[in-house]
C-alpha positions as CSV (number, residue, x, y, z in Angstrom):
1,M,0.0,0.0,0.0
2,I,1.4,3.4,-1.0
3,N,2.0,5.7,2.0
4,F,0.8,9.0,0.6
5,E,1.6,10.8,3.8
6,K,5.3,10.0,3.6
7,L,5.6,10.4,-0.1
8,T,3.8,13.7,-0.5
9,P,6.8,15.8,0.7
10,V,9.2,14.0,-1.6
11,V,6.9,14.4,-4.6
12,K,6.4,18.1,-3.8
13,Q,10.1,18.7,-3.4
14,I,11.1,17.0,-6.7
15,A,8.3,18.7,-8.6
16,A,9.2,22.2,-7.2
17,S,12.8,21.8,-8.0
18,L,12.2,20.7,-11.6
19,A,9.5,23.3,-12.1
20,R,12.1,26.0,-11.1
21,D,14.8,24.5,-13.4
22,F,12.4,24.2,-16.3
23,S,10.4,27.4,-15.7
24,G,8.2,28.1,-18.7
25,Y,8.3,24.5,-19.9
26,S,6.9,22.4,-17.1
27,D,4.2,23.1,-14.5
28,R,4.6,22.1,-10.9
29,A,1.2,20.6,-10.7
30,D,1.7,18.5,-13.8
31,L,5.0,17.3,-12.5
32,E,3.4,16.2,-9.3
33,G,0.7,14.3,-11.2
34,D,3.3,12.6,-13.3
35,A,5.3,11.7,-10.2
36,W,2.2,10.1,-8.6
37,L,1.5,8.2,-11.7
38,W,5.1,6.8,-11.8
39,L,4.8,5.9,-8.1
40,M,1.5,4.1,-8.7
41,E,3.1,2.2,-11.6
42,N,6.0,1.3,-9.4
43,P,4.5,0.4,-6.0
44,S,7.5,-1.5,-4.7
45,K,9.8,1.5,-5.4
46,A,7.2,3.8,-3.7
47,D,7.3,1.6,-0.6
48,K,11.1,1.8,-0.5
49,I,11.0,5.6,-0.6
50,A,8.4,5.8,2.1
51,E,10.3,3.3,4.4
52,G,13.5,5.4,4.1
53,G,16.9,4.0,5.1
54,G,19.0,1.7,2.9
55,L,18.5,2.3,-0.8
56,S,15.6,4.7,-0.6
57,W,17.8,7.5,-1.9
58,R,18.5,5.5,-5.0
59,V,14.8,4.9,-5.7
60,R,14.1,8.6,-5.1
61,Q,16.8,9.3,-7.7
62,D,15.0,7.0,-10.2
63,L,11.9,9.1,-9.7
64,Q,13.8,12.3,-10.2
65,K,15.4,11.0,-13.4
66,E,12.0,10.0,-14.7
67,M,10.6,13.4,-14.0
68,F,13.7,15.1,-15.5
69,G,13.2,13.2,-18.7
70,K,9.6,14.4,-18.9
71,C,10.8,18.0,-18.4
72,M,13.4,17.6,-21.1
73,A,10.8,16.3,-23.5
74,E,8.5,19.3,-22.8
75,K,11.4,21.6,-23.4
76,A,12.2,19.9,-26.7
77,K,8.7,20.2,-27.9
78,A,8.5,23.9,-26.9
79,N,11.7,24.6,-28.8
80,G,10.6,22.7,-32.0
81,Y,12.7,19.6,-31.9
82,H,11.8,16.0,-31.3
83,P,12.3,14.5,-27.8
84,D,14.1,11.6,-29.4
85,A,16.9,14.0,-30.4
86,L,17.9,14.5,-26.8
87,Y,21.2,13.2,-25.7
88,N,22.6,13.6,-22.2
89,Y,26.4,13.6,-21.7
């Protein structure tokens, strides 16, 4: 069972950070919704984040990478190129 109470601050923090970094391209509320969707699709990872300790930082990083990819795709669309053209060094 997903612990919304413990995950809400994590989701809000990641969404706020990325919304600042991608201002004008990504909306904080949309990012929060995408994060919750990812957590619902990956309940075992959501549980690890909520439990804390151990490898929870690594799972949290997975969520942040997923959200970063969505932001980059939105930026690509806004600038007129295809998201598949993105390459991270």
